[in-house]
Jmol script that loads the backbone (N, CA, C; Angstrom):
load data "model"
ATOM      1  N   MET A   1     149.956 -91.157  43.220  1.00  0.00           N
ATOM      2  CA  MET A   1     150.577 -92.073  42.941  1.00  0.00           C
ATOM      3  C   MET A   1     150.143 -93.746  43.092  1.00  0.00           C
ATOM      4  N   ILE A   2     149.337 -94.660  42.500  1.00  0.00           N
ATOM      5  CA  ILE A   2     148.862 -95.553  43.153  1.00  0.00           C
ATOM      6  C   ILE A   2     149.670 -96.507  42.180  1.00  0.00           C
ATOM      7  N   SER A   3     149.411 -97.201  44.345  1.00  0.00           N
ATOM      8  CA  SER A   3     150.389 -98.557  44.898  1.00  0.00           C
ATOM      9  C   SER A   3     150.328 -99.653  43.932  1.00  0.00           C
ATOM     10  N   CYS A   4     151.561-100.933  43.703  1.00  0.00           N
ATOM     11  CA  CYS A   4     151.936-101.628  43.230  1.00  0.00           C
ATOM     12  C   CYS A   4     150.394-102.780  43.838  1.00  0.00           C
ATOM     13  N   ARG A   5     150.233-102.536  44.580  1.00  0.00           N
ATOM     14  CA  ARG A   5     148.933-103.403  45.136  1.00  0.00           C
ATOM     15  C   ARG A   5     148.235-103.266  44.497  1.00  0.00           C
ATOM     16  N   THR A   6     147.330-101.813  44.605  1.00  0.00           N
ATOM     17  CA  THR A   6     146.235-101.727  43.833  1.00  0.00           C
ATOM     18  C   THR A   6     146.386-102.071  42.485  1.00  0.00           C
ATOM     19  N   THR A   7     147.525-101.671  42.143  1.00  0.00           N
ATOM     20  CA  THR A   7     147.361-102.492  40.181  1.00  0.00           C
ATOM     21  C   THR A   7     147.234-103.766  40.073  1.00  0.00           C
ATOM     22  N   SER A   8     148.392-104.186  41.334  1.00  0.00           N
ATOM     23  CA  SER A   8     147.875-106.116  41.244  1.00  0.00           C
ATOM     24  C   SER A   8     146.606-106.050  41.254  1.00  0.00           C
ATOM     25  N   VAL A   9     145.764-106.193  41.985  1.00  0.00           N
ATOM     26  CA  VAL A   9     144.531-106.649  42.467  1.00  0.00           C
ATOM     27  C   VAL A   9     143.330-106.275  41.470  1.00  0.00           C
ATOM     28  N   ASN A  10     143.516-104.553  40.771  1.00  0.00           N
ATOM     29  CA  ASN A  10     142.887-104.669  39.657  1.00  0.00           C
ATOM     30  C   ASN A  10     143.199-105.782  38.540  1.00  0.00           C
ATOM     31  N   ALA A  11     144.458-105.649  38.570  1.00  0.00           N
ATOM     32  CA  ALA A  11     144.923-106.462  36.921  1.00  0.00           C
ATOM     33  C   ALA A  11     144.447-108.364  37.155  1.00  0.00           C
ATOM     34  N   LYS A  12     144.269-108.295  38.807  1.00  0.00           N
ATOM     35  CA  LYS A  12     144.140-109.597  39.108  1.00  0.00           C
ATOM     36  C   LYS A  12     141.766-109.759  38.819  1.00  0.00           C
ATOM     37  N   MET A  13     141.235-108.631  39.717  1.00  0.00           N
ATOM     38  CA  MET A  13     139.849-108.606  38.506  1.00  0.00           C
ATOM     39  C   MET A  13     140.202-109.032  37.845  1.00  0.00           C
ATOM     40  N   VAL A  14     140.170-107.945  36.519  1.00  0.00           N
ATOM     41  CA  VAL A  14     140.120-108.495  34.954  1.00  0.00           C
ATOM     42  C   VAL A  14     141.091-109.875  35.020  1.00  0.00           C
ATOM     43  N   ASN A  15     142.081-109.884  34.839  1.00  0.00           N
ATOM     44  CA  ASN A  15     142.299-112.280  34.315  1.00  0.00           C
ATOM     45  C   ASN A  15     140.954-112.335  34.954  1.00  0.00           C
ATOM     46  N   LEU A  16     140.558-112.327  36.175  1.00  0.00           N
ATOM     47  CA  LEU A  16     139.101-113.599  37.033  1.00  0.00           C
ATOM     48  C   LEU A  16     137.956-113.118  35.306  1.00  0.00           C
ATOM     49  N   ALA A  17     137.810-112.197  35.230  1.00  0.00           N
ATOM     50  CA  ALA A  17     136.766-112.035  34.369  1.00  0.00           C
ATOM     51  C   ALA A  17     136.973-112.679  33.389  1.00  0.00           C
ATOM     52  N   SER A  18     138.016-112.538  32.786  1.00  0.00           N
ATOM     53  CA  SER A  18     138.927-113.067  31.182  1.00  0.00           C
ATOM     54  C   SER A  18     138.105-114.483  31.991  1.00  0.00           C
ATOM     55  N   ASN A  19     138.830-115.050  32.778  1.00  0.00           N
ATOM     56  CA  ASN A  19     139.025-116.752  33.059  1.00  0.00           C
ATOM     57  C   ASN A  19     137.488-117.365  33.250  1.00  0.00           C
ATOM     58  N   VAL A  20     137.024-115.783  33.720  1.00  0.00           N
ATOM     59  CA  VAL A  20     135.586-116.775  33.905  1.00  0.00           C
ATOM     60  C   VAL A  20     134.717-117.119  32.797  1.00  0.00           C
ATOM     61  N   GLY A  21     134.478-116.149  31.327  1.00  0.00           N
ATOM     62  CA  GLY A  21     133.974-116.089  30.643  1.00  0.00           C
ATOM     63  C   GLY A  21     134.844-117.258  29.603  1.00  0.00           C
ATOM     64  N   ALA A  22     136.287-117.171  29.928  1.00  0.00           N
ATOM     65  CA  ALA A  22     136.866-118.628  28.876  1.00  0.00           C
ATOM     66  C   ALA A  22     136.908-120.044  29.395  1.00  0.00           C
ATOM     67  N   ILE A  23     136.615-120.091  31.071  1.00  0.00           N
ATOM     68  CA  ILE A  23     136.201-120.956  31.081  1.00  0.00           C
ATOM     69  C   ILE A  23     134.647-121.752  31.152  1.00  0.00           C
ATOM     70  N   SER A  24     133.734-120.681  31.558  1.00  0.00           N
ATOM     71  CA  SER A  24     131.812-120.601  30.647  1.00  0.00           C
ATOM     72  C   SER A  24     132.238-121.533  29.061  1.00  0.00           C
ATOM     73  N   LEU A  25     132.609-121.102  28.256  1.00  0.00           N
ATOM     74  CA  LEU A  25     132.580-121.189  26.873  1.00  0.00           C
ATOM     75  C   LEU A  25     133.231-122.375  27.148  1.00  0.00           C
ATOM     76  N   PHE A  26     134.340-122.355  27.480  1.00  0.00           N
ATOM     77  CA  PHE A  26     134.902-124.517  27.181  1.00  0.00           C
ATOM     78  C   PHE A  26     133.975-125.637  28.031  1.00  0.00           C
ATOM     79  N   PHE A  27     133.272-124.633  28.786  1.00  0.00           N
ATOM     80  CA  PHE A  27     132.257-125.623  29.537  1.00  0.00           C
ATOM     81  C   PHE A  27     131.094-125.758  29.123  1.00  0.00           C
ATOM     82  N   ILE A  28     130.634-124.985  28.440  1.00  0.00           N
ATOM     83  CA  ILE A  28     129.364-124.469  26.857  1.00  0.00           C
ATOM     84  C   ILE A  28     129.751-126.048  26.066  1.00  0.00           C
ATOM     85  N   LYS A  29     131.351-125.790  26.157  1.00  0.00           N
ATOM     86  CA  LYS A  29     131.505-127.092  24.767  1.00  0.00           C
ATOM     87  C   LYS A  29     131.924-128.001  24.698  1.00  0.00           C
ATOM     88  N   GLY A  30     131.876-128.513  25.694  1.00  0.00           N
ATOM     89  CA  GLY A  30     132.616-129.316  26.770  1.00  0.00           C
ATOM     90  C   GLY A  30     133.888-129.507  26.456  1.00  0.00           C
ATOM     91  N   LYS A  31     134.751-128.547  26.605  1.00  0.00           N
ATOM     92  CA  LYS A  31     136.436-129.290  25.643  1.00  0.00           C
ATOM     93  C   LYS A  31     137.561-128.154  27.295  1.00  0.00           C
ATOM     94  N   ILE A  32     136.815-128.809  28.196  1.00  0.00           N
ATOM     95  CA  ILE A  32     137.426-128.830  30.223  1.00  0.00           C
ATOM     96  C   ILE A  32     138.060-130.000  29.830  1.00  0.00           C
ATOM     97  N   ILE A  33     139.963-130.229  29.566  1.00  0.00           N
ATOM     98  CA  ILE A  33     140.525-131.458  29.861  1.00  0.00           C
ATOM     99  C   ILE A  33     140.780-131.614  31.464  1.00  0.00           C
ATOM    100  N   TRP A  34     139.738-132.250  32.013  1.00  0.00           N
ATOM    101  CA  TRP A  34     139.773-132.470  33.550  1.00  0.00           C
ATOM    102  C   TRP A  34     140.736-131.933  34.760  1.00  0.00           C
ATOM    103  N   HIS A  35     141.199-133.473  33.838  1.00  0.00           N
ATOM    104  CA  HIS A  35     142.647-133.959  34.574  1.00  0.00           C
ATOM    105  C   HIS A  35     143.696-132.887  34.833  1.00  0.00           C
ATOM    106  N   ILE A  36     144.274-131.989  33.591  1.00  0.00           N
ATOM    107  CA  ILE A  36     144.372-131.522  33.213  1.00  0.00           C
ATOM    108  C   ILE A  36     143.955-129.928  34.589  1.00  0.00           C
ATOM    109  N   ALA A  37     142.643-129.620  34.184  1.00  0.00           N
ATOM    110  CA  ALA A  37     142.335-128.767  34.610  1.00  0.00           C
ATOM    111  C   ALA A  37     142.455-128.322  36.425  1.00  0.00           C
ATOM    112  N   LEU A  38     141.582-128.874  36.859  1.00  0.00           N
ATOM    113  CA  LEU A  38     141.783-128.753  38.382  1.00  0.00           C
ATOM    114  C   LEU A  38     143.173-128.431  39.305  1.00  0.00           C
ATOM    115  N   PRO A  39     144.298-129.435  38.487  1.00  0.00           N
ATOM    116  CA  PRO A  39     145.256-129.282  39.461  1.00  0.00           C
ATOM    117  C   PRO A  39     145.897-127.705  38.870  1.00  0.00           C
ATOM    118  N   MET A  40     146.267-127.524  37.364  1.00  0.00           N
ATOM    119  CA  MET A  40     146.319-126.214  37.652  1.00  0.00           C
ATOM    120  C   MET A  40     145.384-125.055  38.406  1.00  0.00           C
ATOM    121  N   SER A  41     144.231-125.375  38.066  1.00  0.00           N
ATOM    122  CA  SER A  41     143.458-123.944  39.302  1.00  0.00           C
ATOM    123  C   SER A  41     143.758-124.637  40.964  1.00  0.00           C
ATOM    124  N   ILE A  42     144.194-125.105  40.784  1.00  0.00           N
ATOM    125  CA  ILE A  42     144.375-125.885  42.662  1.00  0.00           C
ATOM    126  C   ILE A  42     145.598-124.879  42.691  1.00  0.00           C
ATOM    127  N   CYS A  43     146.549-124.697  41.564  1.00  0.00           N
ATOM    128  CA  CYS A  43     148.351-124.083  41.936  1.00  0.00           C
ATOM    129  C   CYS A  43     148.208-123.198  41.472  1.00  0.00           C
ATOM    130  N   ASN A  44     146.911-122.607  40.826  1.00  0.00           N
ATOM    131  CA  ASN A  44     146.440-121.039  40.421  1.00  0.00           C
ATOM    132  C   ASN A  44     146.191-120.048  41.686  1.00  0.00           C
ATOM    133  N   GLY A  45     145.369-121.238  42.349  1.00  0.00           N
ATOM    134  CA  GLY A  45     144.453-120.554  43.402  1.00  0.00           C
ATOM    135  C   GLY A  45     145.330-120.401  44.926  1.00  0.00           C
ATOM    136  N   LEU A  46     146.248-120.961  45.256  1.00  0.00           N
ATOM    137  CA  LEU A  46     147.564-121.659  45.544  1.00  0.00           C
ATOM    138  C   LEU A  46     148.770-120.482  45.593  1.00  0.00           C
ATOM    139  N   GLY A  47     148.831-120.627  44.496  1.00  0.00           N
ATOM    140  CA  GLY A  47     150.020-119.573  44.181  1.00  0.00           C
ATOM    141  C   GLY A  47     149.911-117.397  44.724  1.00  0.00           C
ATOM    142  N   GLY A  48     148.314-117.686  43.940  1.00  0.00           N
ATOM    143  CA  GLY A  48     147.194-115.911  44.450  1.00  0.00           C
ATOM    144  C   GLY A  48     147.133-115.564  45.225  1.00  0.00           C
ATOM    145  N   PHE A  49     146.437-116.676  46.226  1.00  0.00           N
ATOM    146  CA  PHE A  49     146.656-116.497  47.593  1.00  0.00           C
ATOM    147  C   PHE A  49     147.964-116.186  48.332  1.00  0.00           C
ATOM    148  N   LEU A  50     149.309-117.320  48.323  1.00  0.00           N
ATOM    149  CA  LEU A  50     150.339-116.563  48.554  1.00  0.00           C
ATOM    150  C   LEU A  50     151.175-115.170  48.413  1.00  0.00           C
ATOM    151  N   GLY A  51     151.114-115.053  46.316  1.00  0.00           N
ATOM    152  CA  GLY A  51     151.318-114.266  46.490  1.00  0.00           C
ATOM    153  C   GLY A  51     150.677-113.219  47.190  1.00  0.00           C
ATOM    154  N   ALA A  52     149.628-113.060  47.308  1.00  0.00           N
ATOM    155  CA  ALA A  52     148.653-112.041  48.018  1.00  0.00           C
ATOM    156  C   ALA A  52     149.098-111.422  49.261  1.00  0.00           C
ATOM    157  N   LYS A  53     149.653-112.727  50.632  1.00  0.00           N
ATOM    158  CA  LYS A  53     149.516-112.748  52.218  1.00  0.00           C
ATOM    159  C   LYS A  53     151.163-111.948  51.469  1.00  0.00           C
ATOM    160  N   MET A  54     152.435-112.474  50.408  1.00  0.00           N
ATOM    161  CA  MET A  54     153.340-112.084  51.121  1.00  0.00           C
ATOM    162  C   MET A  54     153.592-110.508  50.610  1.00  0.00           C
ATOM    163  N   ALA A  55     152.397-109.507  49.618  1.00  0.00           N
ATOM    164  CA  ALA A  55     152.699-108.686  49.179  1.00  0.00           C
ATOM    165  C   ALA A  55     152.168-107.608  50.114  1.00  0.00           C
ATOM    166  N   ILE A  56     151.264-107.673  50.765  1.00  0.00           N
ATOM    167  CA  ILE A  56     150.381-107.487  52.279  1.00  0.00           C
ATOM    168  C   ILE A  56     152.113-107.730  53.001  1.00  0.00           C
ATOM    169  N   LYS A  57     152.587-107.902  52.940  1.00  0.00           N
ATOM    170  CA  LYS A  57     153.320-108.312  54.802  1.00  0.00           C
ATOM    171  C   LYS A  57     154.135-108.248  54.314  1.00  0.00           C
ATOM    172  N   ARG A  58     155.075-107.854  52.794  1.00  0.00           N
ATOM    173  CA  ARG A  58     155.969-107.396  53.149  1.00  0.00           C
ATOM    174  C   ARG A  58     156.209-105.635  52.301  1.00  0.00           C
ATOM    175  N   GLY A  59     155.074-105.365  51.457  1.00  0.00           N
ATOM    176  CA  GLY A  59     154.596-104.202  50.975  1.00  0.00           C
ATOM    177  C   GLY A  59     155.170-104.270  49.192  1.00  0.00           C
ATOM    178  N   ASN A  60     154.669-102.876  49.529  1.00  0.00           N
ATOM    179  CA  ASN A  60     154.990-101.777  47.510  1.00  0.00           C
ATOM    180  C   ASN A  60     156.758-102.578  47.368  1.00  0.00           C
ATOM    181  N   ASN A  61     157.605-102.034  48.307  1.00  0.00           N
ATOM    182  CA  ASN A  61     158.527-102.103  47.761  1.00  0.00           C
ATOM    183  C   ASN A  61     159.169-103.555  47.288  1.00  0.00           C
ATOM    184  N   PHE A  62     158.908-104.564  47.708  1.00  0.00           N
ATOM    185  CA  PHE A  62     158.783-106.208  47.297  1.00  0.00           C
ATOM    186  C   PHE A  62     158.128-106.083  45.975  1.00  0.00           C
ATOM    187  N   VAL A  63     156.814-106.156  46.149  1.00  0.00           N
ATOM    188  CA  VAL A  63     156.497-106.008  44.898  1.00  0.00           C
ATOM    189  C   VAL A  63     156.935-105.439  43.686  1.00  0.00           C
ATOM    190  N   ARG A  64     157.477-104.072  44.359  1.00  0.00           N
ATOM    191  CA  ARG A  64     157.911-103.172  42.966  1.00  0.00           C
ATOM    192  C   ARG A  64     159.345-104.011  42.110  1.00  0.00           C
ATOM    193  N   ILE A  65     160.528-104.594  43.696  1.00  0.00           N
ATOM    194  CA  ILE A  65     161.421-105.069  42.918  1.00  0.00           C
ATOM    195  C   ILE A  65     161.402-106.650  42.151  1.00  0.00           C
ATOM    196  N   PHE A  66     160.088-107.524  42.870  1.00  0.00           N
ATOM    197  CA  PHE A  66     159.770-108.816  42.656  1.00  0.00           C
ATOM    198  C   PHE A  66     159.797-108.486  40.709  1.00  0.00           C
ATOM    199  N   PHE A  67     158.424-107.499  40.881  1.00  0.00           N
ATOM    200  CA  PHE A  67     157.908-107.320  39.782  1.00  0.00           C
ATOM    201  C   PHE A  67     158.930-107.319  38.568  1.00  0.00           C
ATOM    202  N   GLN A  68     160.238-106.070  38.793  1.00  0.00           N
ATOM    203  CA  GLN A  68     161.315-106.306  37.735  1.00  0.00           C
ATOM    204  C   GLN A  68     161.744-106.827  37.764  1.00  0.00           C
ATOM    205  N   ILE A  69     162.504-107.807  38.980  1.00  0.00           N
ATOM    206  CA  ILE A  69     162.940-109.057  38.506  1.00  0.00           C
ATOM    207  C   ILE A  69     162.930-110.259  37.765  1.00  0.00           C
ATOM    208  N   LEU A  70     161.453-110.225  38.099  1.00  0.00           N
ATOM    209  CA  LEU A  70     160.706-111.629  36.764  1.00  0.00           C
ATOM    210  C   LEU A  70     160.677-110.347  35.231  1.00  0.00           C
ATOM    211  N   MET A  71     160.703-109.426  35.227  1.00  0.00           N
ATOM    212  CA  MET A  71     160.790-108.914  33.667  1.00  0.00           C
ATOM    213  C   MET A  71     162.101-109.370  32.991  1.00  0.00           C
ATOM    214  N   VAL A  72     163.187-108.754  33.688  1.00  0.00           N
ATOM    215  CA  VAL A  72     164.180-108.868  33.190  1.00  0.00           C
ATOM    216  C   VAL A  72     164.234-110.282  33.000  1.00  0.00           C
ATOM    217  N   LEU A  73     164.191-111.346  33.901  1.00  0.00           N
ATOM    218  CA  LEU A  73     164.435-112.815  33.292  1.00  0.00           C
ATOM    219  C   LEU A  73     163.403-113.152  32.447  1.00  0.00           C
ATOM    220  N   MET A  74     162.523-112.485  32.009  1.00  0.00           N
ATOM    221  CA  MET A  74     161.222-112.893  30.672  1.00  0.00           C
ATOM    222  C   MET A  74     162.201-112.163  29.348  1.00  0.00           C
ATOM    223  N   LEU A  75     162.478-110.474  29.813  1.00  0.00           N
ATOM    224  CA  LEU A  75     162.987-110.829  28.763  1.00  0.00           C
ATOM    225  C   LEU A  75     164.368-111.480  27.915  1.00  0.00           C
ATOM    226  N   LEU A  76     164.784-111.142  29.246  1.00  0.00           N
ATOM    227  CA  LEU A  76     166.154-112.407  28.537  1.00  0.00           C
ATOM    228  C   LEU A  76     165.504-114.026  28.088  1.00  0.00           C
ATOM    229  N   ARG A  77     164.659-114.164  28.555  1.00  0.00           N
ATOM    230  CA  ARG A  77     164.659-115.451  28.086  1.00  0.00           C
ATOM    231  C   ARG A  77     164.273-115.483  26.510  1.00  0.00           C
ATOM    232  N   PHE A  78     163.130-114.577  26.908  1.00  0.00           N
ATOM    233  CA  PHE A  78     162.489-113.886  24.957  1.00  0.00           C
ATOM    234  C   PHE A  78     164.043-113.376  24.023  1.00  0.00           C
ATOM    235  N   ALA A  79     164.812-112.927  25.127  1.00  0.00           N
ATOM    236  CA  ALA A  79     166.448-112.583  23.723  1.00  0.00           C
ATOM    237  C   ALA A  79     166.646-113.726  23.230  1.00  0.00           C
ATOM    238  N   TRP A  80     166.344-114.452  24.782  1.00  0.00           N
ATOM    239  CA  TRP A  80     167.284-116.635  24.261  1.00  0.00           C
ATOM    240  C   TRP A  80     166.746-116.691  22.782  1.00  0.00           C
ATOM    241  N   ASP A  81     165.239-117.376  23.343  1.00  0.00           N
ATOM    242  CA  ASP A  81     164.748-118.004  22.206  1.00  0.00           C
ATOM    243  C   ASP A  81     164.862-117.318  21.384  1.00  0.00           C
ATOM    244  N   VAL A  82     165.064-115.588  20.668  1.00  0.00           N
ATOM    245  CA  VAL A  82     164.895-115.232  19.367  1.00  0.00           C
ATOM    246  C   VAL A  82     166.571-115.471  18.843  1.00  0.00           C
ATOM    247  N   LEU A  83     167.371-114.907  19.980  1.00  0.00           N
ATOM    248  CA  LEU A  83     168.571-115.145  18.695  1.00  0.00           C
ATOM    249  C   LEU A  83     169.270-116.436  18.514  1.00  0.00           C
ATOM    250  N   THR A  84     168.743-117.582  19.648  1.00  0.00           N
ATOM    251  CA  THR A  84     169.068-119.205  19.542  1.00  0.00           C
ATOM    252  C   THR A  84     168.172-120.003  17.975  1.00  0.00           C
TER     253      THR A  84
END
end "model"
wireframe off; spacefill off
backbone 0.3
color backbone group
């Protein structure tokens, strides 16, 4: 069985590759809004760093429970959006 950490790392690598492609395209086209992009990228990097440290420190069970809680919250939010 593949651990949650391994799947998380694989997902991060795919996400990084797609982000590099998108950034390259926006940069070539001159469409990057720097005053928005820089704070977002800093917060994204910080969140990834802290999340990775927490996953390593607390292990697979924490990651699995945290992921399941987030999925339930997202499902409830989407249901709210659809039903209201």
